[in-house]
Steps between C-alpha positions, in 0.01 A plus 500: 500500500783259569857585582794375295866569429620595152795407283570775246663386176590704191399371159812402308356633176366846590602563864142527632471395867281196571368407843477137611299458823554238769334409828779260599669713764382756756298700244578849623455664158878498447660537158810304401734477203662180374805567719306576822215248481473253795531128412138422604368744242743385231384140542133607502536694172698231315327438167273806513439667162383852422459693180661842480223756463725722292644264234318168551813298579434194720716508813550174692674476836722193517674383817853383425704322765874463505729269696492753785207543737416831339224521240461768235200590294539569130262678270451329163347706222369282217670594174271644234570513128524858377424396142 
């Protein structure tokens, strides 16, 4: 069984918590949120996609950089037609 760190993200549609796993940092079984996640893990998880087990919404992590050195990670939920 391998060790990893986790980024916990809430589904924008139903609020269910999803876990994205990374082995990019020290892998001490730590859990992070979008605001506390170390840069190494953010970069490692860029582009990762998971399906919410509760509502089926596809969640994609997208690294967005700004003119500053700081990077933020955004969660994009694909829009679904309710018709």
